[in-house]
N, C-alpha and C positions, 0 to 999 in steps of 0.2 A: 878342743883338739879335734882336727878332722881325721876321719878314718881313711884308709887307703882306697876304699870304694868311692868316697866322695872326691878324692883327688883325681882318680882316674876318670870320673864323670865330668870334671870341669872342662870347659872349652876355652881356647885362647881368646883373649880380648880383641877388640877391633883394632886393626892396624891403620893408623893415620899416615898413609903414604903421601909424600910431598912430590908432585910432578916435577920432572926435570924441566928447567927453563931453557928456552932456546932463543936467546936475544938476536942471534944472527938471522933467524928467519924473519923476524919483524923488521930488521934492517933491510933485508932483501925485498920484502913487501913494500916498504917505503920507497926504496929506490925504483922499483918497477912501476909503482903508482905515479911517481914524478915523471918517469920517462914516458909512460902512456899519456899522461896529461899534456906533456910537451908535444907528443906526436899528434894528438887530437887537435891541439891549438894550432899547430902548423897546417893541418888539413883544412881547418875552418877559416883561418885568417889569411893564409898565403894566396895572393891573387893568381899565382902561376897555375894553380890547379883548374881554375875556371870551371867550376862544377856544372853550371848550366850548359856550357858547351860540351862537357863530357857526356852528360845525359843525352843531349841532342844528337851527338855523333854516334852514341851506342845504338840508337834506334833508327838510324838512317836505313832506307830500304836496301841499299847496296851492301851495307854492313850486315844486315840480317840475312840477306841471300848468301853472303860469304860465310856466315856462321853456320847456316844449314847445309848448303851445298858444297862448301869448301872445307870447313872444319869438321863438322859432325859426320857428313856423308863419307868423306875420305877416311875418317877415323874408323867408321864401321867397315868399309870395304878392306882397308889395310888390316884390321884385326881379324876379319874372316880369313883373308889370305894367310896372315901370319900364324893364327892358331891352327888352321887346317894343315898347312905345310909343316908347322912346327911339330905336331903330333906324328906326322908321317916321318919326318926326319929323325925324331927321337926313336921311333920303332926301328928305323933303318940303322941308326947308330948302335943300337943294342942287338942288332941281328947277328947271328953267327956267321952269316955270309960276309966274307971280307970285302967283296966288291961293294955291296950296299953300305957297309960301315965306313969305308974309305970315302965313297961319294958323299955321304952325309957329313962326314968330318970336313971334307974340302969345302962344301957349301957353307957350313957353319963358320969355318975359319975365315973365309973370304968376306962374308957379309957382316961379321962381327968386327972386323978390322977396318972397314971403310966407314968414315963418318957419313951420316945421313945427308948432310948438306952437299957433300962432294958427290955422293951417289945420285942424288936428285939432279944436280947440275949436269952430271954425265948423261943421265937419261934424257935430259932435255936436248942434248946434241947427238943422240943416236941416229937421228935422221940423216946425218952426214955419213954414217957407217953403212946404213941400209938405204942408199939413194934409190935403188931400183925396187925397193919393197922388201919386206920380211917374208921370205919364202919358207914353206914347210915341204919337206921331201928329201930326195937324195941330192946332196950338195955338189953336183958335178956340172961343169959347163958343157955346152953342146959339142964343142970340139973333142972333149974327152969321150963323150958318148958315141960320137961318130967313129972314134978309133976302135971301140969295142963292138961296133956294129949295132948300136941301139939307136933307133930313130924316135925322136920326140923328146919332150921335156919331162923329167921325172919329178918335178916340183908340182904338187897338186893343189896348193893353197898359198895365197899371197896376201899380205896385209900392208897397209900404208904405215910406215914406221912413225911418221909425224903425227898420225892420228892416234897411235897407240901410246907413244912415249911422251906426249905433251898433253897437258890438261889434267882433268880429274882421273882419267884412266892411268896415265903415267905416274901421277902422284900416288895413287893407291897401289900400283904395282911396286914402285920403288920402296915405299914405306912398308909394304907387306913383305917383300923379300927380306928387308933388313930385320923386320920383326920376327920372321920365321926362324932366323938364326938364334935369336934370344929365347923364343918360345920352345925351340927344340931342347935347349939346355934345361929350361924349367920343367918341360914334360918329362925329360929323362930323369931329372931328380925325383919327380913324383912317382914315376914308374919304379925306380930302384928303391923307393921307400917302402914299397909293399913287400911283405915277407915272402921269401921264396916258397915257403910252405903252402901259400895260397895257390901258386902255380902247380905245385906238385899234387895238391888235392884235386885241382881241376883236371890235370892230366889222368889222375887215377879214375876220374868219373868219365873219361873218354872224350874230353874236350880237346879240340885242336888248338894250335897256338893263337890263331886269329880270334876264335871264340873266347878263349881265356883272357886275351888282352881286352876284348870289348866288354865282356860281362863281369869279369872278376878283378882285373888289375886296374883298369882306368877308373871305374867308379870309386875305388878306394884311394887312388892317387889324387883324385880331385881335391881332397882336403889339403894336400900339399901344393897343388897346382893353382888353386883359385887365388890365394893372397898375392903372389907375385904377378899373376895375370891381371889382377885389378890394378896393380901399380903400373904395369905396362900399358894398360888402357888409358890411364890418366896421362902417362908420359906421351902416348900417341897423340892425344888431344893437343898437347903443347908442341909436339914436333911437327904438327901441320903448318906451324908458322914458317917452317923451312921450305915449304912449297914455293916460296919466292925464288928458289934456285931453278925452277923449271923454265920460265916463271908461270905461276898460276894466278890469274887475276881474280877469279871468283873464290877468294879466301878472306877470312876475317882480318887478319893482320895486314894483308896487302891493301884491302879497302880502307882500313883506318889510316894506314900510311899515306894513301892517296889523298884522303881528306886533310890530313896534316900538311901535306905538301901544297895543297891548293889554298888553305886558309892560314898558313904559317903558324898554326897551333900544334906544334909538334908534341909538346909534353902532355897536353890534355888528351890527345888520342892514344898515347901510350897508357895513360891511366884508364881510358875506356877499354882498351884491349886487356889490361890486367884484370879489370872487373869481370869481363866476360869469361876469362879463363878461370877466375876464382869461382864464379857461379857454376860453370860446367863441371869443374873439378870437384866442388863440394857435393854436387848431386851424385856424381859417380862414386865418391867416397862413401856416401850413405848407402847406396846400392851395394857396394862391395861389402859393407859391414853386414847387411842382412844376408847376402849370399854366403859369406863365410860362416855366419851363424847357422844357416841351413845345412851346409855340408859338414859342420862339426857336431851335428846332433848325434847324441849317443856315444861320442868319442870320449873316453876317459871317465864315463859315468860308472858309478859303482852301484850295484843292486843293493837295495835295503834288505838286510838280513831278516828273514821271517822266522817267527817262533815255531819250533817243532811241536806239533800237537801231542806228540808222544812223551815230550819232556815237560816237567813242571816248570812254571815260570819262576818260582822261588825255591831255594834249596829246602829240603825237608829235613828237619832235625830227627836224628835217630832216637828212638825211645829206649830208655834203659831196660 
């Protein structure tokens, strides 16, 4: 007969748990495997793909120039314009000044509602609007100036509209203005995600609004701004194919379409364009991953509790 002390000291035996079976997962794996095998078989055996011509067209000098100077360069310029103007518009949108807030809202409303292809097509025809050039200054005709007794032209700078709104410059401006509207909303979401106590603490230290925004708010808002900005960058690479609306000949998709029209190999050049966009987009996704990892450093991390040297590590039994 076992004593109560022996019963209390016994440990429960080993539990032989049977894992739950999921036959549906294996069925899904089998179906996906069959579909992948069918897709790979189609890529290898279907003569329509014409892989030698795909590789040859991808590395044509005109296509490489279009990739560098049309796709990548316009993407960089458009994102610089979009990010810079977007941050300014976000600050204006949050400004207590009603004029700045309304102007920023009107800009965001207009460029978010216009499709980019339509916007680029319109920009390609702005030379008809500014036939005499794009002038900067007081917009009055000479007859009006004569009525008020002013002699001379009050327009101090003039540009050729066709040189500005057509080509790489026009594409970068059009895509950049459109991107600025989206980046303004992204930046606004990032700014509003920072606790208001941060601003109050900065004001208590004597910082003005501009210094607080630059040194306190924006560095913390980057954790929220970076992920959607990376998505916008990848989308901008793809949207450069819309530069055909200008039209811009030094662009990747335009050049591949030209090769397809000359050789009557329409589908292979589309495959070549798809591969280039996959390569560029994959590289940008890797960069976005490491950038997000950098800005997320220390966020949500919990400090490891350290032992108090004044407290014992184990409870001390009281002596009778």
